[in-house]
PyMOL CGO cylinders between C-alpha atoms (Angstrom):
from pymol import cmd
from pymol.cgo import CYLINDER

trace = [
    CYLINDER, 17.70, -57.49, 70.75, 16.01, -59.55, 73.62, 0.3, 1, 1, 1, 1, 1, 1,
    CYLINDER, 16.01, -59.55, 73.62, 12.84, -60.29, 71.43, 0.3, 1, 1, 1, 1, 1, 1,
    CYLINDER, 12.84, -60.29, 71.43, 14.91, -60.74, 68.23, 0.3, 1, 1, 1, 1, 1, 1,
    CYLINDER, 14.91, -60.74, 68.23, 17.24, -63.66, 69.71, 0.3, 1, 1, 1, 1, 1, 1,
    CYLINDER, 17.24, -63.66, 69.71, 16.63, -67.06, 71.18, 0.3, 1, 1, 1, 1, 1, 1,
    CYLINDER, 16.63, -67.06, 71.18, 17.51, -66.94, 75.01, 0.3, 1, 1, 1, 1, 1, 1,
    CYLINDER, 17.51, -66.94, 75.01, 20.84, -68.96, 74.42, 0.3, 1, 1, 1, 1, 1, 1,
    CYLINDER, 20.84, -68.96, 74.42, 21.76, -66.31, 71.53, 0.3, 1, 1, 1, 1, 1, 1,
    CYLINDER, 21.76, -66.31, 71.53, 20.82, -63.36, 73.48, 0.3, 1, 1, 1, 1, 1, 1,
    CYLINDER, 20.82, -63.36, 73.48, 22.56, -64.63, 76.77, 0.3, 1, 1, 1, 1, 1, 1,
    CYLINDER, 22.56, -64.63, 76.77, 25.86, -65.54, 74.79, 0.3, 1, 1, 1, 1, 1, 1,
    CYLINDER, 25.86, -65.54, 74.79, 25.98, -62.01, 73.18, 0.3, 1, 1, 1, 1, 1, 1,
    CYLINDER, 25.98, -62.01, 73.18, 24.97, -59.77, 76.07, 0.3, 1, 1, 1, 1, 1, 1,
    CYLINDER, 24.97, -59.77, 76.07, 26.67, -56.68, 75.99, 0.3, 1, 1, 1, 1, 1, 1,
    CYLINDER, 26.67, -56.68, 75.99, 28.86, -56.15, 72.99, 0.3, 1, 1, 1, 1, 1, 1,
    CYLINDER, 28.86, -56.15, 72.99, 27.86, -59.02, 71.17, 0.3, 1, 1, 1, 1, 1, 1,
    CYLINDER, 27.86, -59.02, 71.17, 24.16, -58.04, 71.23, 0.3, 1, 1, 1, 1, 1, 1,
    CYLINDER, 24.16, -58.04, 71.23, 25.34, -54.20, 70.34, 0.3, 1, 1, 1, 1, 1, 1,
    CYLINDER, 25.34, -54.20, 70.34, 27.09, -55.93, 67.20, 0.3, 1, 1, 1, 1, 1, 1,
    CYLINDER, 27.09, -55.93, 67.20, 24.05, -57.69, 66.27, 0.3, 1, 1, 1, 1, 1, 1,
    CYLINDER, 24.05, -57.69, 66.27, 21.93, -54.43, 66.33, 0.3, 1, 1, 1, 1, 1, 1,
    CYLINDER, 21.93, -54.43, 66.33, 24.78, -52.54, 64.38, 0.3, 1, 1, 1, 1, 1, 1,
    CYLINDER, 24.78, -52.54, 64.38, 24.51, -55.37, 61.92, 0.3, 1, 1, 1, 1, 1, 1,
    CYLINDER, 24.51, -55.37, 61.92, 20.72, -55.01, 61.26, 0.3, 1, 1, 1, 1, 1, 1,
    CYLINDER, 20.72, -55.01, 61.26, 21.13, -51.43, 60.85, 0.3, 1, 1, 1, 1, 1, 1,
    CYLINDER, 21.13, -51.43, 60.85, 23.97, -52.04, 58.36, 0.3, 1, 1, 1, 1, 1, 1,
    CYLINDER, 23.97, -52.04, 58.36, 21.80, -54.15, 56.24, 0.3, 1, 1, 1, 1, 1, 1,
    CYLINDER, 21.80, -54.15, 56.24, 19.47, -51.27, 55.58, 0.3, 1, 1, 1, 1, 1, 1,
    CYLINDER, 19.47, -51.27, 55.58, 16.88, -52.32, 58.15, 0.3, 1, 1, 1, 1, 1, 1,
    CYLINDER, 16.88, -52.32, 58.15, 15.30, -49.52, 60.58, 0.3, 1, 1, 1, 1, 1, 1,
    CYLINDER, 15.30, -49.52, 60.58, 14.97, -51.53, 63.69, 0.3, 1, 1, 1, 1, 1, 1,
    CYLINDER, 14.97, -51.53, 63.69, 13.23, -48.69, 65.61, 0.3, 1, 1, 1, 1, 1, 1,
    CYLINDER, 13.23, -48.69, 65.61, 12.46, -44.99, 66.16, 0.3, 1, 1, 1, 1, 1, 1,
    CYLINDER, 12.46, -44.99, 66.16, 14.46, -42.64, 68.28, 0.3, 1, 1, 1, 1, 1, 1,
    CYLINDER, 14.46, -42.64, 68.28, 13.01, -39.82, 70.25, 0.3, 1, 1, 1, 1, 1, 1,
    CYLINDER, 13.01, -39.82, 70.25, 14.68, -36.67, 70.54, 0.3, 1, 1, 1, 1, 1, 1,
    CYLINDER, 14.68, -36.67, 70.54, 13.96, -33.80, 73.22, 0.3, 1, 1, 1, 1, 1, 1,
    CYLINDER, 13.96, -33.80, 73.22, 15.64, -30.36, 72.63, 0.3, 1, 1, 1, 1, 1, 1,
    CYLINDER, 15.64, -30.36, 72.63, 18.19, -32.24, 69.96, 0.3, 1, 1, 1, 1, 1, 1,
    CYLINDER, 18.19, -32.24, 69.96, 19.26, -35.14, 72.56, 0.3, 1, 1, 1, 1, 1, 1,
    CYLINDER, 19.26, -35.14, 72.56, 18.12, -38.61, 72.49, 0.3, 1, 1, 1, 1, 1, 1,
    CYLINDER, 18.12, -38.61, 72.49, 15.54, -39.36, 75.10, 0.3, 1, 1, 1, 1, 1, 1,
    CYLINDER, 15.54, -39.36, 75.10, 13.75, -42.44, 74.12, 0.3, 1, 1, 1, 1, 1, 1,
    CYLINDER, 13.75, -42.44, 74.12, 13.59, -45.47, 71.86, 0.3, 1, 1, 1, 1, 1, 1,
    CYLINDER, 13.59, -45.47, 71.86, 10.93, -47.76, 70.15, 0.3, 1, 1, 1, 1, 1, 1,
    CYLINDER, 10.93, -47.76, 70.15, 11.66, -51.18, 68.65, 0.3, 1, 1, 1, 1, 1, 1,
    CYLINDER, 11.66, -51.18, 68.65, 9.23, -51.66, 65.92, 0.3, 1, 1, 1, 1, 1, 1,
    CYLINDER, 9.23, -51.66, 65.92, 9.43, -53.79, 63.15, 0.3, 1, 1, 1, 1, 1, 1,
    CYLINDER, 9.43, -53.79, 63.15, 7.44, -56.98, 61.22, 0.3, 1, 1, 1, 1, 1, 1,
    CYLINDER, 7.44, -56.98, 61.22, 6.24, -59.33, 63.96, 0.3, 1, 1, 1, 1, 1, 1,
    CYLINDER, 6.24, -59.33, 63.96, 8.36, -62.05, 62.13, 0.3, 1, 1, 1, 1, 1, 1,
    CYLINDER, 8.36, -62.05, 62.13, 11.34, -60.20, 63.33, 0.3, 1, 1, 1, 1, 1, 1,
    CYLINDER, 11.34, -60.20, 63.33, 10.69, -60.82, 66.77, 0.3, 1, 1, 1, 1, 1, 1,
    CYLINDER, 10.69, -60.82, 66.77, 11.45, -64.85, 67.29, 0.3, 1, 1, 1, 1, 1, 1,
    CYLINDER, 11.45, -64.85, 67.29, 10.25, -65.00, 70.69, 0.3, 1, 1, 1, 1, 1, 1,
    CYLINDER, 10.25, -65.00, 70.69, 6.62, -63.81, 70.28, 0.3, 1, 1, 1, 1, 1, 1,
    CYLINDER, 6.62, -63.81, 70.28, 6.37, -67.09, 67.96, 0.3, 1, 1, 1, 1, 1, 1,
    CYLINDER, 6.37, -67.09, 67.96, 7.47, -69.41, 71.06, 0.3, 1, 1, 1, 1, 1, 1,
    CYLINDER, 7.47, -69.41, 71.06, 5.73, -67.50, 73.85, 0.3, 1, 1, 1, 1, 1, 1,
    CYLINDER, 5.73, -67.50, 73.85, 2.66, -69.19, 75.26, 0.3, 1, 1, 1, 1, 1, 1,
    CYLINDER, 2.66, -69.19, 75.26, 1.57, -65.71, 76.46, 0.3, 1, 1, 1, 1, 1, 1,
    CYLINDER, 1.57, -65.71, 76.46, 2.68, -63.40, 73.34, 0.3, 1, 1, 1, 1, 1, 1,
    CYLINDER, 2.68, -63.40, 73.34, 2.10, -65.95, 70.43, 0.3, 1, 1, 1, 1, 1, 1,
    CYLINDER, 2.10, -65.95, 70.43, 0.16, -64.46, 67.73, 0.3, 1, 1, 1, 1, 1, 1,
    CYLINDER, 0.16, -64.46, 67.73, -3.81, -64.44, 68.02, 0.3, 1, 1, 1, 1, 1, 1,
    CYLINDER, -3.81, -64.44, 68.02, -4.33, -64.79, 64.43, 0.3, 1, 1, 1, 1, 1, 1,
    CYLINDER, -4.33, -64.79, 64.43, -2.25, -65.23, 61.25, 0.3, 1, 1, 1, 1, 1, 1,
    CYLINDER, -2.25, -65.23, 61.25, -2.89, -61.53, 60.08, 0.3, 1, 1, 1, 1, 1, 1,
    CYLINDER, -2.89, -61.53, 60.08, 0.25, -59.74, 59.28, 0.3, 1, 1, 1, 1, 1, 1,
    CYLINDER, 0.25, -59.74, 59.28, 1.18, -57.16, 61.98, 0.3, 1, 1, 1, 1, 1, 1,
    CYLINDER, 1.18, -57.16, 61.98, 4.11, -55.26, 63.01, 0.3, 1, 1, 1, 1, 1, 1,
    CYLINDER, 4.11, -55.26, 63.01, 4.99, -55.07, 66.52, 0.3, 1, 1, 1, 1, 1, 1,
    CYLINDER, 4.99, -55.07, 66.52, 5.90, -52.23, 68.85, 0.3, 1, 1, 1, 1, 1, 1,
    CYLINDER, 5.90, -52.23, 68.85, 8.03, -54.63, 71.23, 0.3, 1, 1, 1, 1, 1, 1,
    CYLINDER, 8.03, -54.63, 71.23, 10.25, -52.62, 73.20, 0.3, 1, 1, 1, 1, 1, 1,
    CYLINDER, 10.25, -52.62, 73.20, 10.70, -49.24, 74.73, 0.3, 1, 1, 1, 1, 1, 1,
    CYLINDER, 10.70, -49.24, 74.73, 13.19, -47.20, 76.80, 0.3, 1, 1, 1, 1, 1, 1,
    CYLINDER, 13.19, -47.20, 76.80, 12.76, -43.43, 77.87, 0.3, 1, 1, 1, 1, 1, 1,
    CYLINDER, 12.76, -43.43, 77.87, 15.65, -41.58, 79.62, 0.3, 1, 1, 1, 1, 1, 1,
    CYLINDER, 15.65, -41.58, 79.62, 14.96, -41.07, 83.31, 0.3, 1, 1, 1, 1, 1, 1,
    CYLINDER, 14.96, -41.07, 83.31, 14.59, -37.26, 82.82, 0.3, 1, 1, 1, 1, 1, 1,
    CYLINDER, 14.59, -37.26, 82.82, 12.08, -37.75, 80.19, 0.3, 1, 1, 1, 1, 1, 1,
    CYLINDER, 12.08, -37.75, 80.19, 9.74, -40.16, 81.89, 0.3, 1, 1, 1, 1, 1, 1,
    CYLINDER, 9.74, -40.16, 81.89, 6.04, -39.45, 82.95, 0.3, 1, 1, 1, 1, 1, 1,
    CYLINDER, 6.04, -39.45, 82.95, 5.90, -36.88, 80.34, 0.3, 1, 1, 1, 1, 1, 1,
    CYLINDER, 5.90, -36.88, 80.34, 3.98, -38.77, 77.29, 0.3, 1, 1, 1, 1, 1, 1,
    CYLINDER, 3.98, -38.77, 77.29, 6.99, -39.98, 75.38, 0.3, 1, 1, 1, 1, 1, 1,
    CYLINDER, 6.99, -39.98, 75.38, 6.19, -43.51, 75.27, 0.3, 1, 1, 1, 1, 1, 1,
    CYLINDER, 6.19, -43.51, 75.27, 2.42, -42.11, 73.76, 0.3, 1, 1, 1, 1, 1, 1,
    CYLINDER, 2.42, -42.11, 73.76, 4.27, -39.81, 71.18, 0.3, 1, 1, 1, 1, 1, 1,
    CYLINDER, 4.27, -39.81, 71.18, 6.64, -42.67, 70.31, 0.3, 1, 1, 1, 1, 1, 1,
    CYLINDER, 6.64, -42.67, 70.31, 3.65, -45.44, 69.68, 0.3, 1, 1, 1, 1, 1, 1,
    CYLINDER, 3.65, -45.44, 69.68, 1.80, -42.84, 67.57, 0.3, 1, 1, 1, 1, 1, 1,
    CYLINDER, 1.80, -42.84, 67.57, 4.85, -42.55, 65.33, 0.3, 1, 1, 1, 1, 1, 1,
    CYLINDER, 4.85, -42.55, 65.33, 5.60, -46.24, 65.39, 0.3, 1, 1, 1, 1, 1, 1,
    CYLINDER, 5.60, -46.24, 65.39, 2.16, -46.69, 63.72, 0.3, 1, 1, 1, 1, 1, 1,
    CYLINDER, 2.16, -46.69, 63.72, 2.77, -44.01, 61.11, 0.3, 1, 1, 1, 1, 1, 1,
    CYLINDER, 2.77, -44.01, 61.11, 6.31, -45.40, 60.53, 0.3, 1, 1, 1, 1, 1, 1,
    CYLINDER, 6.31, -45.40, 60.53, 4.65, -49.19, 60.10, 0.3, 1, 1, 1, 1, 1, 1,
    CYLINDER, 4.65, -49.19, 60.10, 1.84, -47.69, 57.75, 0.3, 1, 1, 1, 1, 1, 1,
    CYLINDER, 1.84, -47.69, 57.75, 4.31, -46.06, 55.71, 0.3, 1, 1, 1, 1, 1, 1,
    CYLINDER, 4.31, -46.06, 55.71, 5.99, -49.43, 54.94, 0.3, 1, 1, 1, 1, 1, 1,
    CYLINDER, 5.99, -49.43, 54.94, 2.78, -50.80, 54.37, 0.3, 1, 1, 1, 1, 1, 1,
    CYLINDER, 2.78, -50.80, 54.37, 1.83, -52.32, 57.90, 0.3, 1, 1, 1, 1, 1, 1,
    CYLINDER, 1.83, -52.32, 57.90, -2.26, -52.55, 58.34, 0.3, 1, 1, 1, 1, 1, 1,
    CYLINDER, -2.26, -52.55, 58.34, -1.78, -53.35, 62.23, 0.3, 1, 1, 1, 1, 1, 1,
    CYLINDER, -1.78, -53.35, 62.23, 0.23, -52.58, 64.57, 0.3, 1, 1, 1, 1, 1, 1,
    CYLINDER, 0.23, -52.58, 64.57, 0.54, -54.53, 68.07, 0.3, 1, 1, 1, 1, 1, 1,
    CYLINDER, 0.54, -54.53, 68.07, 2.31, -54.51, 71.45, 0.3, 1, 1, 1, 1, 1, 1,
    CYLINDER, 2.31, -54.51, 71.45, 2.74, -56.47, 74.59, 0.3, 1, 1, 1, 1, 1, 1,
    CYLINDER, 2.74, -56.47, 74.59, 2.57, -53.98, 77.24, 0.3, 1, 1, 1, 1, 1, 1,
    CYLINDER, 2.57, -53.98, 77.24, 2.61, -54.57, 80.85, 0.3, 1, 1, 1, 1, 1, 1,
    CYLINDER, 2.61, -54.57, 80.85, -0.85, -53.84, 82.77, 0.3, 1, 1, 1, 1, 1, 1,
    CYLINDER, -0.85, -53.84, 82.77, 0.56, -53.44, 86.18, 0.3, 1, 1, 1, 1, 1, 1,
    CYLINDER, 0.56, -53.44, 86.18, -2.13, -54.20, 89.25, 0.3, 1, 1, 1, 1, 1, 1,
    CYLINDER, -2.13, -54.20, 89.25, -0.57, -51.54, 91.65, 0.3, 1, 1, 1, 1, 1, 1,
    CYLINDER, -0.57, -51.54, 91.65, 0.92, -48.11, 90.95, 0.3, 1, 1, 1, 1, 1, 1,
    CYLINDER, 0.92, -48.11, 90.95, 4.43, -49.46, 90.03, 0.3, 1, 1, 1, 1, 1, 1,
    CYLINDER, 4.43, -49.46, 90.03, 5.44, -51.26, 86.97, 0.3, 1, 1, 1, 1, 1, 1,
    CYLINDER, 5.44, -51.26, 86.97, 6.83, -54.69, 87.30, 0.3, 1, 1, 1, 1, 1, 1,
    CYLINDER, 6.83, -54.69, 87.30, 10.40, -55.54, 85.64, 0.3, 1, 1, 1, 1, 1, 1,
    CYLINDER, 10.40, -55.54, 85.64, 8.71, -55.99, 82.14, 0.3, 1, 1, 1, 1, 1, 1,
    CYLINDER, 8.71, -55.99, 82.14, 7.74, -52.28, 81.58, 0.3, 1, 1, 1, 1, 1, 1,
    CYLINDER, 7.74, -52.28, 81.58, 10.61, -52.17, 78.82, 0.3, 1, 1, 1, 1, 1, 1,
    CYLINDER, 10.61, -52.17, 78.82, 7.53, -53.47, 76.80, 0.3, 1, 1, 1, 1, 1, 1,
    CYLINDER, 7.53, -53.47, 76.80, 5.24, -50.50, 77.57, 0.3, 1, 1, 1, 1, 1, 1,
    CYLINDER, 5.24, -50.50, 77.57, 2.47, -49.77, 79.65, 0.3, 1, 1, 1, 1, 1, 1,
    CYLINDER, 2.47, -49.77, 79.65, -1.08, -50.63, 78.56, 0.3, 1, 1, 1, 1, 1, 1,
    CYLINDER, -1.08, -50.63, 78.56, -2.13, -47.07, 79.67, 0.3, 1, 1, 1, 1, 1, 1,
    CYLINDER, -2.13, -47.07, 79.67, 0.01, -45.70, 77.25, 0.3, 1, 1, 1, 1, 1, 1,
    CYLINDER, 0.01, -45.70, 77.25, -0.94, -48.04, 74.68, 0.3, 1, 1, 1, 1, 1, 1,
    CYLINDER, -0.94, -48.04, 74.68, -4.88, -47.21, 75.30, 0.3, 1, 1, 1, 1, 1, 1,
    CYLINDER, -4.88, -47.21, 75.30, -3.93, -43.48, 75.11, 0.3, 1, 1, 1, 1, 1, 1,
    CYLINDER, -3.93, -43.48, 75.11, -2.21, -44.16, 71.66, 0.3, 1, 1, 1, 1, 1, 1,
    CYLINDER, -2.21, -44.16, 71.66, -5.49, -45.68, 70.47, 0.3, 1, 1, 1, 1, 1, 1,
    CYLINDER, -5.49, -45.68, 70.47, -4.61, -49.24, 70.94, 0.3, 1, 1, 1, 1, 1, 1,
    CYLINDER, -4.61, -49.24, 70.94, -7.13, -51.89, 71.95, 0.3, 1, 1, 1, 1, 1, 1,
    CYLINDER, -7.13, -51.89, 71.95, -6.68, -55.10, 73.97, 0.3, 1, 1, 1, 1, 1, 1,
    CYLINDER, -6.68, -55.10, 73.97, -7.48, -57.98, 71.40, 0.3, 1, 1, 1, 1, 1, 1,
    CYLINDER, -7.48, -57.98, 71.40, -6.09, -60.74, 73.79, 0.3, 1, 1, 1, 1, 1, 1,
    CYLINDER, -6.09, -60.74, 73.79, -4.96, -61.52, 77.36, 0.3, 1, 1, 1, 1, 1, 1,
    CYLINDER, -4.96, -61.52, 77.36, -3.41, -64.72, 78.03, 0.3, 1, 1, 1, 1, 1, 1,
    CYLINDER, -3.41, -64.72, 78.03, -1.81, -63.53, 81.55, 0.3, 1, 1, 1, 1, 1, 1,
    CYLINDER, -1.81, -63.53, 81.55, -3.36, -61.34, 84.03, 0.3, 1, 1, 1, 1, 1, 1,
    CYLINDER, -3.36, -61.34, 84.03, -0.83, -58.59, 83.59, 0.3, 1, 1, 1, 1, 1, 1,
    CYLINDER, -0.83, -58.59, 83.59, 0.05, -59.04, 79.71, 0.3, 1, 1, 1, 1, 1, 1,
    CYLINDER, 0.05, -59.04, 79.71, -2.39, -57.98, 77.25, 0.3, 1, 1, 1, 1, 1, 1,
    CYLINDER, -2.39, -57.98, 77.25, -2.08, -58.10, 73.35, 0.3, 1, 1, 1, 1, 1, 1,
    CYLINDER, -2.08, -58.10, 73.35, -3.10, -54.66, 71.96, 0.3, 1, 1, 1, 1, 1, 1,
    CYLINDER, -3.10, -54.66, 71.96, -3.67, -53.58, 68.54, 0.3, 1, 1, 1, 1, 1, 1,
    CYLINDER, -3.67, -53.58, 68.54, -4.22, -50.52, 66.32, 0.3, 1, 1, 1, 1, 1, 1,
    CYLINDER, -4.22, -50.52, 66.32, -5.06, -50.49, 62.73, 0.3, 1, 1, 1, 1, 1, 1,
    CYLINDER, -5.06, -50.49, 62.73, -2.96, -47.91, 60.87, 0.3, 1, 1, 1, 1, 1, 1,
    CYLINDER, -2.96, -47.91, 60.87, -5.47, -46.36, 58.32, 0.3, 1, 1, 1, 1, 1, 1,
    CYLINDER, -5.47, -46.36, 58.32, -8.30, -44.23, 58.87, 0.3, 1, 1, 1, 1, 1, 1,
    CYLINDER, -8.30, -44.23, 58.87, -10.17, -44.91, 62.06, 0.3, 1, 1, 1, 1, 1, 1,
    CYLINDER, -10.17, -44.91, 62.06, -7.14, -46.80, 63.27, 0.3, 1, 1, 1, 1, 1, 1,
    CYLINDER, -7.14, -46.80, 63.27, -8.14, -46.95, 66.79, 0.3, 1, 1, 1, 1, 1, 1,
    CYLINDER, -8.14, -46.95, 66.79, -11.11, -49.37, 66.03, 0.3, 1, 1, 1, 1, 1, 1,
    CYLINDER, -11.11, -49.37, 66.03, -10.89, -52.76, 67.02, 0.3, 1, 1, 1, 1, 1, 1,
    CYLINDER, -10.89, -52.76, 67.02, -8.49, -55.43, 65.27, 0.3, 1, 1, 1, 1, 1, 1,
    CYLINDER, -8.49, -55.43, 65.27, -10.96, -57.99, 65.60, 0.3, 1, 1, 1, 1, 1, 1,
    CYLINDER, -10.96, -57.99, 65.60, -9.06, -60.97, 67.16, 0.3, 1, 1, 1, 1, 1, 1,
    CYLINDER, -9.06, -60.97, 67.16, -10.71, -63.19, 69.85, 0.3, 1, 1, 1, 1, 1, 1,
    CYLINDER, -10.71, -63.19, 69.85, -9.75, -63.12, 73.45, 0.3, 1, 1, 1, 1, 1, 1,
]
cmd.load_cgo(trace, "trace")
């Protein structure tokens, strides 16, 4: 919910309020993301929706849109500890591209962390750039040393560059 709400809304709804907000989205018929299951148990999450669903993106100096092309955003990930470092984020990203394409998206973008060392920083819930690369995404902008904007086309040849300037 952090990407969907203004800072004050998120802070005031922390905990149960934000859970209620997510339930409200689901009850409206919207599909806010994908769940990954391993052996029938929930193992991971990827929030994926049209970019305009994430109000913080438009206001961010680092993550604001690189152009006016419509895009979907893979904006948030969670992988349960026993399932980390097993490629689940890459699989979720590939499914997010298929999910968005089935709903008419031509471009899916993400805002991962590109850590300089071996340890990801506190923003790793945005995903890691290495996982996005393995899922066929290309960097299209970088306004911060550790935060690229990466895109993938949904159609045939989906890994081709999305054509935005850096």
